[in-house]
C-alpha positions as CSV (number, residue, x, y, z in Angstrom):
1,M,42.1,38.7,-76.4
2,V,42.4,35.6,-78.7
3,A,43.1,36.3,-82.3
4,Q,40.8,34.7,-84.8
5,A,41.8,32.0,-87.2
6,G,41.6,34.1,-90.5
7,R,40.6,32.8,-93.9
8,D,42.3,30.4,-96.3
9,I,43.5,32.6,-99.0
10,A,45.0,31.0,-102.2
11,P,48.4,32.6,-103.0
12,A,48.7,35.2,-105.7
13,K,50.7,33.0,-108.0
14,G,51.3,33.8,-111.6
15,T,49.8,36.7,-113.5
16,L,46.7,38.9,-113.0
17,G,44.8,40.0,-116.1
18,V,43.0,43.4,-115.6
19,M,40.2,43.8,-118.2
20,L,39.1,47.4,-118.5
21,V,35.9,48.4,-120.0
22,G,36.9,51.7,-121.6
23,L,40.4,52.9,-122.7
24,G,39.9,56.6,-122.0
25,A,41.5,59.0,-119.6
26,V,41.1,56.9,-116.5
27,S,42.3,53.6,-118.0
28,T,45.2,55.0,-119.8
29,T,46.4,57.0,-116.8
30,F,46.1,53.9,-114.7
31,I,48.0,51.7,-117.1
32,A,50.7,54.3,-117.8
33,G,51.1,54.8,-114.1
34,V,51.5,51.2,-113.2
35,E,54.1,50.7,-116.0
36,S,56.0,53.8,-114.9
37,V,56.0,52.6,-111.3
38,R,57.3,49.1,-112.5
39,R,60.1,50.9,-114.2
40,G,61.0,52.9,-111.1
41,A,60.0,56.2,-112.7
42,A,57.1,57.0,-110.4
43,L,55.5,56.4,-107.0
44,P,52.0,54.8,-106.7
45,I,50.8,57.8,-104.9
46,G,47.1,57.6,-104.0
47,S,47.0,53.8,-103.8
48,L,46.2,52.6,-100.3
49,S,47.3,49.0,-101.2
50,Q,50.7,50.1,-102.3
51,M,51.6,53.0,-99.9
52,G,49.2,52.5,-97.0
53,T,50.1,50.8,-93.7
54,I,47.9,48.9,-91.3
55,R,48.3,48.9,-87.5
56,L,48.2,45.4,-85.9
57,G,47.7,44.9,-82.2
58,K,48.2,47.6,-79.5
59,R,49.9,50.8,-80.3
60,T,52.6,49.9,-78.0
61,E,53.4,46.9,-80.1
62,K,54.5,49.2,-83.0
63,R,53.4,46.8,-85.7
64,S,52.3,48.8,-88.8
65,P,53.4,46.9,-92.0
66,K,52.5,48.1,-95.4
67,I,49.2,46.7,-96.6
68,K,51.0,45.0,-99.6
69,D,53.3,43.3,-97.3
70,F,50.5,42.2,-95.0
71,V,48.0,40.6,-97.3
72,P,48.8,38.4,-100.2
73,I,47.9,40.8,-103.1
74,A,49.3,40.6,-106.6
75,D,52.5,42.3,-107.4
76,L,52.5,45.1,-109.8
77,Q,54.9,43.3,-112.1
78,D,52.3,40.6,-112.5
79,L,49.6,42.8,-114.0
80,V,48.7,42.3,-117.6
81,F,46.3,44.7,-119.3
82,V,43.6,44.7,-122.0
83,A,40.6,46.9,-122.7
84,W,37.6,47.3,-124.9
85,D,36.6,50.8,-126.3
86,P,34.4,52.0,-129.1
87,I,37.2,54.3,-130.3
88,P,40.0,52.4,-132.0
89,D,42.9,54.5,-130.5
90,D,45.6,52.3,-128.8
91,A,46.5,53.3,-125.2
92,Y,49.3,55.7,-126.4
93,G,46.9,57.5,-128.7
94,A,44.2,57.6,-126.3
95,A,46.4,58.8,-123.6
96,K,47.7,61.7,-125.8
97,K,44.1,62.6,-126.7
98,A,43.0,62.5,-123.1
99,G,45.7,65.0,-122.3
100,V,46.2,63.9,-118.7
101,L,49.8,62.9,-118.6
102,D,52.7,65.0,-119.9
103,P,55.1,63.8,-122.7
104,H,57.8,63.2,-120.4
105,H,55.7,60.5,-118.8
106,L,54.2,59.1,-121.8
107,E,57.2,59.0,-124.3
108,P,59.4,56.6,-122.3
109,I,56.6,54.0,-122.2
110,A,55.1,54.8,-125.7
111,D,56.0,51.3,-127.1
112,F,54.3,49.6,-124.1
113,L,51.1,51.7,-124.5
114,K,51.0,51.3,-128.3
115,A,50.8,47.5,-127.9
116,I,47.6,47.9,-126.0
117,K,44.9,48.1,-128.7
118,P,41.3,48.1,-127.6
119,L,39.0,45.2,-128.4
120,P,35.8,46.1,-130.3
121,A,33.2,47.2,-127.7
122,A,29.6,46.2,-127.0
123,F,28.4,49.9,-127.6
124,D,25.0,51.3,-128.1
125,R,24.8,55.0,-128.6
126,S,21.3,55.2,-127.2
127,Y,22.8,54.6,-123.7
128,V,25.7,57.1,-124.1
129,K,24.3,59.7,-126.5
130,R,27.2,62.1,-126.8
131,L,29.7,59.4,-128.0
132,T,30.1,57.8,-131.5
133,G,32.1,54.7,-131.9
134,T,33.5,52.8,-134.9
135,N,35.3,50.0,-133.0
136,V,32.1,48.2,-132.1
137,K,30.7,44.7,-132.2
138,S,27.7,43.6,-134.1
139,G,25.1,41.0,-133.3
140,K,21.4,40.2,-133.8
141,T,20.7,40.3,-130.1
142,K,22.3,41.6,-126.9
143,R,22.8,37.9,-126.0
144,D,25.0,37.6,-129.1
145,L,27.1,40.5,-127.9
146,A,27.4,39.0,-124.3
147,E,28.6,35.7,-125.9
148,Q,31.2,37.7,-127.9
149,L,32.4,39.4,-124.7
150,R,32.7,36.0,-123.0
151,Q,34.8,34.8,-126.0
152,D,37.1,37.9,-125.6
153,I,37.7,36.9,-122.1
154,R,38.6,33.3,-123.1
155,D,40.8,34.5,-125.9
156,F,42.5,36.9,-123.6
157,R,43.2,34.1,-121.1
158,K,44.6,31.9,-123.8
159,R,46.5,34.6,-125.6
160,S,48.2,36.1,-122.5
161,G,48.5,33.0,-120.3
162,V,47.2,35.0,-117.4
163,D,46.4,32.9,-114.2
164,R,43.5,34.9,-112.9
165,V,41.4,37.9,-114.3
166,V,39.4,40.7,-112.9
167,M,37.2,43.3,-114.9
168,I,36.6,46.8,-114.1
169,W,34.1,49.2,-115.7
170,A,36.0,52.4,-116.4
171,A,33.9,53.7,-119.2
172,S,31.3,56.4,-119.4
173,T,28.1,57.0,-117.5
174,E,25.1,55.4,-119.2
175,V,21.5,56.8,-119.2
176,F,19.6,56.5,-116.0
177,L,17.9,53.1,-115.5
178,T,16.0,51.5,-112.6
179,A,15.6,47.9,-112.0
180,G,12.7,46.2,-113.5
181,P,11.1,42.9,-114.4
182,A,13.9,42.0,-116.8
183,H,16.5,42.3,-113.8
184,Q,14.7,40.2,-111.2
185,S,16.1,36.7,-112.2
186,L,18.8,35.3,-114.3
187,Q,16.2,33.6,-116.6
188,A,14.4,37.0,-117.1
189,F,17.7,38.7,-117.7
190,E,18.8,36.2,-120.3
191,K,15.3,36.3,-122.0
192,A,15.5,40.2,-122.0
193,M,19.0,40.0,-123.6
194,E,17.6,37.7,-126.4
195,Q,14.6,40.1,-127.0
196,N,17.0,43.2,-127.1
197,D,15.0,44.7,-124.2
198,P,16.2,48.4,-123.6
199,A,16.3,47.5,-119.9
200,I,19.6,45.6,-120.5
201,A,22.3,48.2,-120.9
202,P,25.8,47.5,-122.5
203,S,27.4,47.6,-119.1
204,M,25.2,44.7,-117.9
205,L,26.4,42.6,-120.9
206,Y,30.0,43.1,-119.6
207,A,29.0,42.2,-116.0
208,Y,27.1,39.1,-117.2
209,A,30.0,38.0,-119.4
210,A,32.5,38.5,-116.6
211,L,30.4,36.4,-114.1
212,M,29.7,33.6,-116.6
213,E,33.6,33.5,-117.1
214,N,34.3,33.3,-113.4
215,V,35.7,36.8,-113.3
216,P,35.0,39.3,-110.6
217,F,33.5,42.6,-111.6
218,A,33.8,46.2,-110.3
219,N,31.7,49.0,-111.5
220,G,33.4,52.3,-111.6
221,A,30.4,54.3,-113.0
222,P,27.1,55.2,-111.4
223,N,25.3,52.9,-113.9
224,L,22.8,50.3,-112.7
225,T,25.0,47.5,-114.1
226,V,25.5,44.7,-111.6
227,D,23.3,46.2,-109.0
228,V,20.3,44.1,-109.9
229,P,18.9,40.8,-108.4
230,A,19.7,38.7,-111.5
231,L,23.5,39.6,-111.4
232,V,23.8,39.7,-107.6
233,G,22.4,36.2,-107.5
234,L,24.7,35.1,-110.3
235,A,27.6,36.4,-108.4
236,D,26.6,34.5,-105.3
237,Q,25.8,31.4,-107.2
238,R,29.2,31.2,-108.8
239,G,31.1,32.4,-105.8
240,L,32.4,35.8,-107.3
241,P,33.0,39.1,-105.9
242,I,31.1,42.1,-107.3
243,G,30.8,45.8,-106.2
244,G,30.5,49.4,-107.1
245,K,29.3,51.9,-108.0
246,D,31.1,55.1,-109.3
247,F,34.7,56.0,-108.4
248,K,34.8,58.3,-105.5
249,T,37.3,60.9,-106.7
250,G,37.0,64.7,-106.4
251,Q,33.9,66.6,-105.1
252,T,32.1,63.6,-103.6
253,M,35.4,62.7,-101.7
254,M,35.3,66.0,-100.1
255,K,31.7,65.7,-99.1
256,T,32.4,62.4,-97.5
257,V,35.2,64.1,-95.4
258,L,33.3,67.3,-94.5
259,A,29.8,66.0,-93.8
260,P,30.9,63.6,-91.2
261,A,32.8,66.5,-89.4
262,F,29.6,68.6,-89.3
263,K,27.6,65.6,-87.9
264,A,30.3,64.7,-85.4
265,R,30.1,68.3,-84.0
266,M,26.3,68.5,-84.3
267,L,26.5,71.5,-86.6
268,G,23.5,72.2,-88.7
269,L,23.4,72.3,-92.5
270,S,21.0,74.6,-94.5
271,G,22.3,74.0,-97.9
272,W,25.0,72.7,-100.2
273,Y,25.5,73.9,-103.7
274,S,28.0,71.8,-105.8
275,T,29.0,72.7,-109.4
276,N,31.7,71.0,-111.6
277,I,33.3,72.1,-114.8
278,L,35.3,69.5,-116.7
279,G,36.2,69.0,-120.4
280,N,37.2,65.4,-120.9
281,R,35.0,62.6,-122.4
282,D,33.3,62.1,-119.1
283,G,32.2,65.8,-119.2
284,E,31.0,65.4,-122.8
285,V,28.9,62.4,-121.9
286,L,27.5,64.0,-118.8
287,D,26.4,67.0,-120.9
288,D,23.4,64.7,-121.9
289,P,20.7,65.2,-119.4
290,E,19.9,61.4,-119.3
291,S,23.4,60.5,-118.4
292,F,23.7,63.4,-115.9
293,K,20.6,62.0,-114.2
294,T,22.6,58.8,-113.5
295,K,25.4,60.8,-112.0
296,E,23.2,63.2,-110.1
297,E,21.6,60.2,-108.2
298,S,25.0,59.1,-107.3
299,K,26.2,62.4,-106.0
300,L,22.9,63.6,-104.3
301,G,22.6,60.4,-102.0
302,V,25.9,61.1,-100.1
303,L,24.6,63.7,-97.7
304,E,21.3,62.1,-96.7
305,Y,22.9,58.8,-95.7
306,I,25.7,60.5,-93.8
307,L,23.7,63.1,-91.9
308,Q,20.6,61.0,-91.2
309,P,18.0,63.7,-91.3
310,D,15.3,61.4,-89.8
311,Q,17.4,61.1,-86.7
312,Y,18.6,64.8,-86.6
313,P,15.6,66.7,-88.0
314,E,16.6,70.1,-86.3
315,L,20.0,70.0,-87.9
316,Y,19.5,68.2,-91.3
317,G,15.7,68.0,-91.9
318,N,15.6,70.8,-94.4
319,V,18.8,70.7,-96.4
320,F,18.8,72.2,-99.9
321,H,21.2,70.2,-101.9
322,K,22.0,70.9,-105.5
323,V,24.6,69.4,-107.9
324,R,25.5,70.8,-111.4
325,I,28.0,69.4,-113.8
326,N,29.0,71.6,-116.8
327,Y,30.9,70.6,-119.9
328,Y,33.8,73.0,-120.5
329,P,36.2,71.7,-123.0
330,P,39.2,74.1,-122.3
331,R,39.5,72.5,-118.8
332,G,40.2,69.1,-120.1
333,D,40.7,66.4,-117.4
334,N,41.5,69.1,-114.9
335,K,38.2,69.2,-113.2
336,E,37.1,72.1,-110.9
337,G,34.6,71.3,-108.1
338,W,33.2,74.2,-106.3
339,D,31.2,73.9,-103.2
340,N,29.2,76.6,-101.2
341,I,28.2,75.1,-98.0
342,D,25.7,77.0,-95.6
343,I,25.9,75.6,-92.0
344,F,24.6,77.0,-88.7
345,G,25.8,76.5,-85.2
346,W,25.2,77.7,-81.6
347,M,21.7,79.4,-81.2
348,G,21.3,78.9,-85.0
349,Y,23.9,81.5,-86.1
350,P,24.8,81.0,-89.8
351,M,28.3,80.3,-91.1
352,Q,29.6,79.5,-94.6
353,I,32.3,77.2,-96.1
354,K,33.7,77.6,-99.6
355,V,35.6,74.8,-101.2
356,D,37.3,75.1,-104.6
357,F,38.9,71.8,-105.5
358,L,41.0,72.1,-108.7
359,C,41.6,68.4,-109.1
360,R,42.8,66.1,-111.8
361,D,40.0,63.5,-112.2
362,S,42.0,60.7,-113.7
363,I,45.0,61.2,-111.5
364,L,42.6,60.6,-108.6
365,A,40.8,57.7,-110.2
366,A,43.9,55.8,-111.4
367,P,45.0,54.5,-108.0
368,I,41.3,53.5,-107.2
369,V,41.5,51.3,-110.3
370,L,44.6,49.7,-109.1
371,D,43.3,49.0,-105.5
372,L,40.1,47.6,-106.8
373,A,41.9,45.3,-109.3
374,L,44.2,44.0,-106.4
375,F,41.5,43.7,-103.7
376,F,38.8,42.1,-105.9
377,D,41.4,39.5,-106.8
378,L,42.3,39.0,-103.2
379,A,38.6,38.7,-102.4
380,Q,38.2,35.9,-105.0
381,R,41.2,34.0,-103.6
382,A,39.8,34.3,-100.1
383,G,36.5,32.8,-101.0
384,L,34.5,36.2,-100.7
385,S,31.6,36.3,-103.0
386,G,28.8,38.5,-103.8
387,I,28.7,42.3,-102.9
388,Q,32.0,43.5,-101.3
389,E,30.8,46.3,-99.2
390,W,34.1,46.5,-97.4
391,L,35.4,48.2,-100.5
392,S,32.8,51.0,-100.2
393,F,35.8,53.4,-99.6
394,Y,36.4,53.6,-103.2
395,F,32.7,54.3,-104.5
396,K,30.4,57.2,-104.5
397,S,27.3,55.0,-104.3
398,P,28.4,51.8,-102.4
399,Q,26.5,48.8,-103.4
400,T,25.0,47.0,-100.3
401,A,22.7,44.0,-99.6
402,P,19.1,44.6,-100.4
403,G,17.4,46.7,-97.7
404,L,20.7,47.9,-96.1
405,Y,21.6,51.5,-96.4
406,P,25.1,52.3,-97.6
407,E,27.8,53.7,-95.4
408,H,29.2,56.9,-96.9
409,D,31.4,58.3,-94.1
410,L,34.9,58.1,-95.6
411,F,36.5,57.4,-92.2
412,I,34.0,54.6,-91.3
413,Q,34.7,53.1,-94.7
414,H,38.5,53.3,-94.1
415,I,38.1,51.6,-90.8
416,K,35.9,49.0,-92.4
417,L,38.4,48.2,-95.1
418,K,41.3,47.8,-92.8
419,N,39.3,45.7,-90.3
420,T,38.3,43.4,-93.1
421,L,42.0,42.9,-94.0
422,R,42.7,42.1,-90.4
423,W,39.9,39.7,-90.3
424,L,41.1,38.0,-93.4
425,M,44.6,37.6,-91.9
426,G,43.3,36.4,-88.4
427,E,44.4,39.6,-86.6
428,D,42.4,41.4,-83.9
429,Q,40.1,44.1,-85.0
430,I,41.1,47.6,-83.9
431,T,38.2,49.5,-82.2
432,H,40.3,52.5,-81.1
433,L,38.8,52.1,-77.5
434,G,42.2,52.3,-76.0
435,I,41.0,51.7,-72.4
436,E,43.6,49.0,-71.9
437,Y,46.3,51.6,-71.7
438,Y,44.6,53.3,-68.7
439,E,43.0,50.4,-66.7
440,K,44.4,49.9,-63.3
441,V,45.6,46.4,-62.8
């Protein structure tokens, strides 16, 4: 087999600015973790880009370099951080308040974290009703706010001297929105901003500002945000990578592992009841029914797309799927996801599976933020623009081209990601056929 040519990828020279929307539990855990790794005090566990390997060629060739040594991604030493947040706490204060990391991890890097003070946020409480912020921008119109965000990006570039920038939404879940007339074209979108149209949520202002300043944008929440024709078109027009949405961390990660197993074995599913308890800022926000609706849509779609009930009506045509999220302050960031799964097998006999995942939400999310920052930067340097479906591995509700259903199976997503890296570097795709080892010459 002849290897393909690969893509021309600009080198990862200089520094990479990571602009985070939100300086809460996820962002502070991410920043603190990267700094701890840089100082040799921790390992980047959970990061595919840092710890994962990638097989190249045949198994007999025994070529499996680390991904970070195979593709030209930015070095952790070259990352520079900045964030927006409606709450004025610096990264150290925010991390202490979040309660994710213990003092023995925070105190050695306290000075570093204290130097990261949040920029005033483009914040509107009507979209996140359980939060109140004092560190916020003011403007007559949403267009004014978007222009202020653009200026923040320019100022950060000038002040820090970074060579490249990526932006990641790591803030709260907004109220549920669907695409409408204001989202259909860039002209309509900009007019809606000028008219303070409620269809334009704060997250959309950040996405717009990023794209107008030639910055890739990744959406880590289930918000509509960049998943609208106007912003998809803008990304394509400007040659910028976009993607989302909603970091795939605890309970949904388990669903994208277990559901493919049921389908692979042709085991039926009667019902799947999921409940979560968590006490961090995310839990408080999701205590609002309108924000929960946004998250619910993200979580509910997973099973339908994996199980394909239209193709397997006898097995999955009548599944009862329920999702609950309960705000429980004593639990803090240590979320508990409990699942009761009713399946059936040979001759219709019922069986049950119980899953109790006592996870640490931000510990699972932090390496996702790292990988997205590095891979979105790689995508831009490789000339990949528009929706980056190959990074679906990291999202609950992967953004796709219009009319294309998302692939939720974690294992297929994993293969897709690695094959994209092979394609970028001109290596053969791995199909796992393996017949070449057994063919008679």
